[in-house]
Structure formats: C-alpha cells, structure tokens
LOZATOR-705503 format. One record per residue (C-alpha): residue in three letters; residue number from 0; x, y, z. Coordinates in steps of 0.001 Angstrom, whole numbers. Layout:
N
@residuo:ala num:NUM x:X y:Y z:Z .
...
//
This chain:
271
@residuo:met num:0 x:13113 y:2839 z:19051 .
@residuo:ala num:1 x:10730 y:2516 z:15873 .
@residuo:ile num:2 x:8716 y:-486 z:15795 .
@residuo:leu num:3 x:6287 y:-2242 z:13592 .
@residuo:ser num:4 x:2832 y:-1361 z:14352 .
@residuo:arg num:5 x:534 y:-2347 z:11659 .
@residuo:ile num:6 x:634 y:-4980 z:8658 .
@residuo:leu num:7 x:-1784 y:-4469 z:6000 .
@residuo:val num:8 x:-2144 y:-6597 z:2916 .
@residuo:phe num:9 x:-4671 y:-6288 z:82 .
@residuo:pro num:10 x:-5294 y:-9798 z:-1170 .
@residuo:ile num:11 x:-7330 y:-8270 z:-4358 .
@residuo:lys num:12 x:-5611 y:-5248 z:-5644 .
@residuo:ser num:13 x:-7312 y:-2156 z:-5326 .
@residuo:leu num:14 x:-10041 y:-3570 z:-2880 .
@residuo:asp num:15 x:-10027 y:-3224 z:971 .
@residuo:pro num:16 x:-7007 y:-4434 z:3191 .
@residuo:ile num:17 x:-6921 y:-6788 z:6051 .
@residuo:ala num:18 x:-4759 y:-6161 z:9016 .
@residuo:leu num:19 x:-2640 y:-9080 z:10146 .
@residuo:asp num:20 x:-160 y:-9709 z:13258 .
@residuo:glu num:21 x:2412 y:-11184 z:11222 .
@residuo:val num:22 x:3329 y:-12078 z:7396 .
@residuo:thr num:23 x:5734 y:-14223 z:5648 .
@residuo:ile num:24 x:7868 y:-13248 z:2885 .
@residuo:thr num:25 x:7265 y:-15042 z:-385 .
@residuo:ser num:26 x:9831 y:-16515 z:-2721 .
@residuo:gly num:27 x:9359 y:-13578 z:-5084 .
@residuo:gly num:28 x:10197 y:-10901 z:-2154 .
@residuo:ser num:29 x:6756 y:-9553 z:-1320 .
@residuo:leu num:30 x:4404 y:-9993 z:1632 .
@residuo:thr num:31 x:2127 y:-13240 z:1284 .
@residuo:gly num:32 x:-1132 y:-12525 z:-128 .
@residuo:asp num:33 x:-557 y:-8943 z:-812 .
@residuo:arg num:34 x:-2093 y:-7871 z:-4164 .
@residuo:glu num:35 x:-2242 y:-11629 z:-4971 .
@residuo:phe num:36 x:-4965 y:-11122 z:-7141 .
@residuo:ala num:37 x:-5716 y:-8444 z:-9752 .
@residuo:ile num:38 x:-8898 y:-7511 z:-11678 .
@residuo:phe num:39 x:-8061 y:-7184 z:-15382 .
@residuo:asp num:40 x:-10681 y:-5623 z:-18564 .
@residuo:gln num:41 x:-10545 y:-7602 z:-21925 .
@residuo:asn num:42 x:-7712 y:-5265 z:-23103 .
@residuo:gly num:43 x:-5452 y:-6460 z:-20137 .
@residuo:his num:44 x:-5546 y:-3380 z:-18463 .
@residuo:tyr num:45 x:-6369 y:-3212 z:-14467 .
@residuo:val num:46 x:-9560 y:-2419 z:-13289 .
@residuo:asn num:47 x:-8758 y:-204 z:-10259 .
@residuo:gly num:48 x:-9816 y:2854 z:-8629 .
@residuo:lys num:49 x:-7903 y:5053 z:-11081 .
@residuo:arg num:50 x:-9747 y:4077 z:-14108 .
@residuo:asn num:51 x:-13021 y:2964 z:-12418 .
@residuo:ser num:52 x:-14438 y:4801 z:-9675 .
@residuo:lys num:53 x:-17115 y:1850 z:-9024 .
@residuo:ile num:54 x:-14495 y:-51 z:-7357 .
@residuo:his num:55 x:-14511 y:2033 z:-4441 .
@residuo:leu num:56 x:-18159 y:1172 z:-3661 .
@residuo:ile num:57 x:-16936 y:-2817 z:-3158 .
@residuo:arg num:58 x:-16476 y:-3654 z:533 .
@residuo:ala num:59 x:-14124 y:-6835 z:901 .
@residuo:ser num:60 x:-13418 y:-8791 z:4087 .
@residuo:tyr num:61 x:-11324 y:-12037 z:4022 .
@residuo:asp num:62 x:-10754 y:-15242 z:5971 .
@residuo:leu num:63 x:-7143 y:-16028 z:4169 .
@residuo:asp num:64 x:-6635 y:-19203 z:6453 .
@residuo:ser num:65 x:-9791 y:-20649 z:4823 .
@residuo:arg num:66 x:-9302 y:-18689 z:1801 .
@residuo:met num:67 x:-12329 y:-17147 z:1588 .
@residuo:val num:68 x:-13719 y:-13478 z:418 .
@residuo:ser num:69 x:-17125 y:-11689 z:1403 .
@residuo:leu num:70 x:-18134 y:-8998 z:-961 .
@residuo:his num:71 x:-21071 y:-6283 z:-844 .
@residuo:ile num:72 x:-21594 y:-3131 z:-1828 .
@residuo:gln num:73 x:-21297 y:20 z:189 .
@residuo:asn num:74 x:-24447 y:697 z:1837 .
@residuo:gln num:75 x:-26207 y:-2554 z:608 .
@residuo:ser num:76 x:-26985 y:-5441 z:2769 .
@residuo:glu num:77 x:-26508 y:-8443 z:405 .
@residuo:val num:78 x:-23163 y:-10468 z:1259 .
@residuo:cys num:79 x:-21627 y:-12935 z:-1359 .
@residuo:thr num:80 x:-19041 y:-15245 z:-256 .
@residuo:phe num:81 x:-16670 y:-17019 z:-2430 .
@residuo:his num:82 x:-13726 y:-19514 z:-2013 .
@residuo:leu num:83 x:-10826 y:-17562 z:-3627 .
@residuo:asp num:84 x:-9415 y:-20841 z:-5487 .
@residuo:lys num:85 x:-12369 y:-23145 z:-5978 .
@residuo:glu num:86 x:-15206 y:-20780 z:-6789 .
@residuo:arg num:87 x:-12971 y:-18142 z:-9043 .
@residuo:ala num:88 x:-15695 y:-18318 z:-12184 .
@residuo:ser num:89 x:-18512 y:-17370 z:-9860 .
@residuo:leu num:90 x:-16348 y:-14475 z:-8231 .
@residuo:val num:91 x:-15279 y:-13153 z:-11633 .
@residuo:asn num:92 x:-18785 y:-13476 z:-12534 .
@residuo:trp num:93 x:-19890 y:-11153 z:-9473 .
@residuo:phe num:94 x:-17433 y:-8847 z:-10665 .
@residuo:ser num:95 x:-18381 y:-8415 z:-14137 .
@residuo:ile num:96 x:-21935 y:-8078 z:-13377 .
@residuo:phe num:97 x:-21220 y:-5022 z:-10866 .
@residuo:leu num:98 x:-18847 y:-3524 z:-13203 .
@residuo:gly num:99 x:-20843 y:-3872 z:-16364 .
@residuo:lys num:100 x:-18230 y:-5318 z:-18503 .
@residuo:pro num:101 x:-16497 y:-8974 z:-18624 .
@residuo:val num:102 x:-13301 y:-8950 z:-16577 .
@residuo:glu num:103 x:-10769 y:-11618 z:-15459 .
@residuo:leu num:104 x:-9008 y:-11936 z:-12073 .
@residuo:arg num:105 x:-5097 y:-13108 z:-12328 .
@residuo:gln num:106 x:-3237 y:-14322 z:-9836 .
@residuo:asn num:107 x:643 y:-14153 z:-8775 .
@residuo:val num:108 x:1476 y:-15886 z:-5697 .
@residuo:thr num:109 x:5270 y:-15118 z:-6121 .
@residuo:asn num:110 x:5129 y:-11360 z:-5910 .
@residuo:gly num:111 x:1624 y:-10259 z:-6486 .
@residuo:phe num:112 x:1024 y:-7102 z:-8890 .
@residuo:pro num:113 x:2814 y:-4284 z:-7438 .
@residuo:asp num:114 x:2446 y:-752 z:-8371 .
@residuo:asp num:115 x:6095 y:-468 z:-9052 .
@residuo:pro num:116 x:7485 y:-3339 z:-10754 .
@residuo:asp num:117 x:10981 y:-1929 z:-9757 .
@residuo:ala num:118 x:10053 y:-1787 z:-6014 .
@residuo:trp num:119 x:8194 y:-5045 z:-5517 .
@residuo:gly num:120 x:8695 y:-4994 z:-1846 .
@residuo:ala num:121 x:6289 y:-3622 z:871 .
@residuo:thr num:122 x:5082 y:160 z:1247 .
@residuo:val num:123 x:6411 y:1892 z:4391 .
@residuo:val num:124 x:5122 y:4794 z:6267 .
@residuo:ser num:125 x:5364 y:6075 z:9941 .
@residuo:glu num:126 x:2226 y:6514 z:12045 .
@residuo:ala num:127 x:3474 y:10050 z:12547 .
@residuo:ser num:128 x:3372 y:10830 z:8997 .
@residuo:leu num:129 x:-302 y:9897 z:8556 .
@residuo:lys num:130 x:-1274 y:11328 z:11592 .
@residuo:thr num:131 x:376 y:14637 z:10173 .
@residuo:val num:132 x:-1302 y:14458 z:6861 .
@residuo:gln num:133 x:-4792 y:13962 z:8479 .
@residuo:ser num:134 x:-4303 y:17026 z:10311 .
@residuo:trp num:135 x:-4009 y:19095 z:6835 .
@residuo:tyr num:136 x:-7682 y:17996 z:6467 .
@residuo:glu num:137 x:-9055 y:18262 z:9692 .
@residuo:his num:138 x:-11537 y:20854 z:8744 .
@residuo:ser num:139 x:-13059 y:18585 z:5998 .
@residuo:gln num:140 x:-13553 y:15802 z:8752 .
@residuo:ile num:141 x:-11268 y:13356 z:7033 .
@residuo:asp num:142 x:-10037 y:11164 z:9835 .
@residuo:leu num:143 x:-6939 y:8950 z:10344 .
@residuo:glu num:144 x:-8688 y:5615 z:8743 .
@residuo:gln num:145 x:-9745 y:7519 z:5850 .
@residuo:ile num:146 x:-5891 y:8769 z:5186 .
@residuo:arg num:147 x:-4861 y:5227 z:5866 .
@residuo:arg num:148 x:-7249 y:3633 z:3247 .
@residuo:arg num:149 x:-6382 y:6624 z:596 .
@residuo:phe num:150 x:-2795 y:6007 z:589 .
@residuo:arg num:151 x:-2987 y:2118 z:1142 .
@residuo:thr num:152 x:437 y:1366 z:2513 .
@residuo:asn num:153 x:1416 y:-2242 z:3864 .
@residuo:leu num:154 x:3629 y:-1293 z:6877 .
@residuo:glu num:155 x:3200 y:1260 z:9674 .
@residuo:ile num:156 x:5852 y:2252 z:11915 .
@residuo:ala num:157 x:5472 y:3502 z:15251 .
@residuo:asp num:158 x:7584 y:5533 z:17731 .
@residuo:thr num:159 x:8896 y:7985 z:15119 .
@residuo:glu num:160 x:8720 y:11667 z:13983 .
@residuo:ala num:161 x:6817 y:12326 z:11014 .
@residuo:phe num:162 x:8352 y:11667 z:7586 .
@residuo:trp num:163 x:10744 y:9319 z:9326 .
@residuo:glu num:164 x:10552 y:7148 z:6030 .
@residuo:asp num:165 x:12218 y:9783 z:4245 .
@residuo:gln num:166 x:15611 y:8981 z:5203 .
@residuo:leu num:167 x:15175 y:5586 z:3782 .
@residuo:phe num:168 x:15664 y:6423 z:153 .
@residuo:ala num:169 x:18927 y:8059 z:-1536 .
@residuo:lys num:170 x:20040 y:9536 z:-5036 .
@residuo:ser num:171 x:18694 y:7596 z:-8176 .
@residuo:gly num:172 x:20154 y:4333 z:-8960 .
@residuo:glu num:173 x:21111 y:3964 z:-4727 .
@residuo:thr num:174 x:19413 y:2164 z:-2144 .
@residuo:val num:175 x:19360 y:2420 z:1598 .
@residuo:pro num:176 x:19323 y:-902 z:3671 .
@residuo:phe num:177 x:17212 y:-1250 z:6739 .
@residuo:thr num:178 x:15634 y:-4163 z:8780 .
@residuo:ile num:179 x:12286 y:-4714 z:10486 .
@residuo:gly num:180 x:12785 y:-7583 z:12723 .
@residuo:asp num:181 x:15154 y:-9932 z:10862 .
@residuo:val num:182 x:13881 y:-9340 z:7343 .
@residuo:gln num:183 x:16090 y:-6888 z:5208 .
@residuo:phe num:184 x:14804 y:-4223 z:3286 .
@residuo:leu num:185 x:16241 y:-1592 z:593 .
@residuo:gly num:186 x:14532 y:1538 z:372 .
@residuo:ile num:187 x:13964 y:2698 z:-3224 .
@residuo:asn num:188 x:11979 y:5924 z:-3529 .
@residuo:pro num:189 x:9068 y:8070 z:-2131 .
@residuo:cys num:190 x:5850 y:6620 z:-3601 .
@residuo:gln num:191 x:4362 y:8608 z:-6529 .
@residuo:arg num:192 x:657 y:9095 z:-6117 .
@residuo:cys num:193 x:-2150 y:8685 z:-8588 .
@residuo:ser num:194 x:-5852 y:10077 z:-8159 .
@residuo:val num:195 x:-6723 y:7279 z:-5563 .
@residuo:pro num:196 x:-5945 y:9470 z:-2699 .
@residuo:thr num:197 x:-7991 y:12240 z:-3704 .
@residuo:arg num:198 x:-11132 y:10270 z:-3778 .
@residuo:asp num:199 x:-13586 y:8929 z:-854 .
@residuo:pro num:200 x:-12417 y:5349 z:-159 .
@residuo:phe num:201 x:-15949 y:4578 z:505 .
@residuo:ser num:202 x:-17670 y:6483 z:-2273 .
@residuo:gly num:203 x:-15272 y:7301 z:-4535 .
@residuo:ser num:204 x:-16308 y:11113 z:-4591 .
@residuo:val num:205 x:-13529 y:13580 z:-5243 .
@residuo:tyr num:206 x:-12195 y:15898 z:-2545 .
@residuo:pro num:207 x:-11519 y:19088 z:-4253 .
@residuo:glu num:208 x:-8060 y:20497 z:-3985 .
@residuo:phe num:209 x:-6838 y:17166 z:-2135 .
@residuo:gln num:210 x:-3804 y:17180 z:-4563 .
@residuo:lys num:211 x:-3168 y:20786 z:-4296 .
@residuo:thr num:212 x:-3204 y:20642 z:-747 .
@residuo:phe num:213 x:-1274 y:17845 z:-112 .
@residuo:thr num:214 x:1582 y:19199 z:-2817 .
@residuo:ser num:215 x:2011 y:22478 z:-1037 .
@residuo:gln num:216 x:2028 y:20721 z:2627 .
@residuo:arg num:217 x:4397 y:17971 z:1461 .
@residuo:glu num:218 x:6862 y:20518 z:15 .
@residuo:ser num:219 x:6614 y:22873 z:3239 .
@residuo:ser num:220 x:7172 y:20199 z:5450 .
@residuo:leu num:221 x:9797 y:18180 z:3678 .
@residuo:pro num:222 x:12561 y:17081 z:6400 .
@residuo:asp num:223 x:15762 y:18803 z:5839 .
@residuo:asn num:224 x:17886 y:15666 z:5694 .
@residuo:val num:225 x:15932 y:14455 z:2673 .
@residuo:glu num:226 x:17065 y:13483 z:-832 .
@residuo:arg num:227 x:15646 y:16107 z:-2847 .
@residuo:ser num:228 x:16518 y:15021 z:-6024 .
@residuo:arg num:229 x:13742 y:12088 z:-5739 .
@residuo:phe num:230 x:11067 y:14860 z:-5882 .
@residuo:asn num:231 x:10480 y:15901 z:-9262 .
@residuo:his num:232 x:7102 y:17054 z:-7859 .
@residuo:phe num:233 x:5657 y:16705 z:-4363 .
@residuo:tyr num:234 x:2916 y:14246 z:-4731 .
@residuo:arg num:235 x:4797 y:11797 z:-3310 .
@residuo:phe num:236 x:4189 y:10096 z:2 .
@residuo:ala num:237 x:5667 y:6657 z:2146 .
@residuo:leu num:238 x:8352 y:4344 z:833 .
@residuo:asn num:239 x:8660 y:1928 z:-1848 .
@residuo:thr num:240 x:11095 y:-1099 z:-1336 .
@residuo:arg num:241 x:12552 y:-4000 z:-2336 .
@residuo:ile num:242 x:12978 y:-7061 z:-367 .
@residuo:pro num:243 x:15874 y:-9319 z:-1557 .
@residuo:leu num:244 x:14945 y:-12756 z:-2500 .
@residuo:thr num:245 x:17365 y:-14021 z:359 .
@residuo:glu num:246 x:14662 y:-13021 z:2871 .
@residuo:ala num:247 x:11999 y:-15600 z:1386 .
@residuo:gly num:248 x:10717 y:-17402 z:4164 .
@residuo:lys num:249 x:11348 y:-14907 z:6847 .
@residuo:val num:250 x:8194 y:-13296 z:9047 .
@residuo:leu num:251 x:7367 y:-10117 z:9855 .
@residuo:arg num:252 x:5378 y:-9755 z:13169 .
@residuo:leu num:253 x:3978 y:-6788 z:14932 .
@residuo:gly num:254 x:6341 y:-5230 z:17586 .
@residuo:asp num:255 x:9299 y:-5971 z:15227 .
@residuo:ala num:256 x:12052 y:-3256 z:15843 .
@residuo:val num:257 x:13110 y:-1330 z:12676 .
@residuo:ser num:258 x:16969 y:-365 z:12296 .
@residuo:phe num:259 x:19484 y:1199 z:9719 .
@residuo:arg num:260 x:22733 y:2339 z:10571 .
@residuo:ser num:261 x:22305 y:6176 z:11139 .
@residuo:ala num:262 x:19312 y:8391 z:11091 .
@residuo:lys num:263 x:21555 y:10981 z:9630 .
@residuo:lys num:264 x:23446 y:9219 z:7067 .
@residuo:pro num:265 x:22422 y:5818 z:6162 .
@residuo:arg num:266 x:25133 y:3673 z:4389 .
@residuo:phe num:267 x:23948 y:3376 z:424 .
@residuo:gln num:268 x:24621 y:912 z:-1699 .
@residuo:lys num:269 x:24394 y:1047 z:-5891 .
@residuo:thr num:270 x:21455 y:-1115 z:-7321 .
//
C-alpha cells in the first residue's frame, strides 16, 4: 500500500524546506506554512532562484511553533535569527543587504504563493521517482538529497513504482481524485519545470546538460498508461494538485495511506 513518507513545507518561497510529521490543510486548500512568505522586488516580481542565483546561497532553518527563522550564508558561520512576525522589518533588511537591492516580504496565510495558481494544493511525487531521476546523474555525484532539493516537492509517497504519480492526471480540463489519509486531492497536471533544478541547490552553479539529460530520460521512461497529451515537452516532473476547500482543517500525517479508484483507469471528473 502506498503511504505518505515525507512532508516538506517551504515557509519562505525559494528557500530551504522543513520536514514535518504532520500538517494541517488551510482554509485556502494548501499546506499550513507552505510558501506562506515570498520575497518580492520593487517591481512586484518574485525574487527566487530562477531570477537571482544568490538565493541558492541562503540557508534557512525554522522553529515554526515559535515562529522563528535562522538564516546564514552558505559556508559562512554567522547566523541571524528573526521572529517571522515581530521582526519582519529586520528580516527584510537582512534580505535586502544580502541581495544588494531593496525587497519586501509578503505573507499569505490562506494559500501561500504557489507556483501554479490554478493548482494550489501540494505537489506530490513518489520516492521511487526521485531515486530513478537520481540514477540518471549518478556519474556526476548528485545524490538523492540534491535531487529532492532541486525539485522541491511537498509530499513523497513510498512503496510504489517509479513515476506512480503519473497516473494521477488526465486530459486537460479533467482531474483525478485521490486521498491521502482522509484528505481529498485532485490531480491536475505534471509540473512544468524551470531553470532551478538545473542548479546546485547549495551553490547555484549550473549543471551542464541537466535539462537535456532529464528530458531524454523522462520521455524514454514515461509509463505506458500516462496521459501523453499533457506532455507538450518532457521537462515535467511530479504532480500538481488542488485540495478542495472542504478539506480545510484536516491533517496529513506520515504513514497515511494513499488511495484512488484504480491503478489503471482512475475515475476522472471535469473541473
């Protein structure tokens, strides 16, 4: 039986995650604390790894119960700790100094700042998929944790075959319902990837041919029962979802079972 084996939330969008044993669904259908904050420049654009490689050098750790974040720069010893709510101005100043330009930190406790506003739920991937992708780069000493940090997925599912999650999307305009524990999800589409996975998550250095290797291997290993119409290109990985607003207040826990109607032909519903 497929089970939930890892929960990762990213309290500040584009920075490091924190692993949790359980997480509550918000009133907006997202994971509590995931991408709750995002850094913006003065033009209202995200300051993220795609636009600014210095983001990769920031190490972040969290005490979410106390609402604290600790930041330091990769390979530097000085650590600065801030209260996410009470010391917001000091936190913003730290980011502005390091990034070399004024920025602001916006907050959305309802559904955060998802990459895909039409698929605001958690992203889902199987452990077997991550391990398979890692095997494509073994000769380059990219380990599993690097792959995990490159693709930045919320929920990992154990005890499945590789690319198991590719069963959980259908044709455009259709969704695939499934549950983790007692939380209902709707599978939307395979996540389109940007330049971030091509970069070392700790240094920002670009891995040559990363996307080319991924695209080639992804196409050749695509499961037979996948909805191929969702692949206008093969630089797609992990599942984007929606969590219905009816699920607000429910809790996801490690070890929760994953279920849907059929491993071969899930029942679709129109969006």
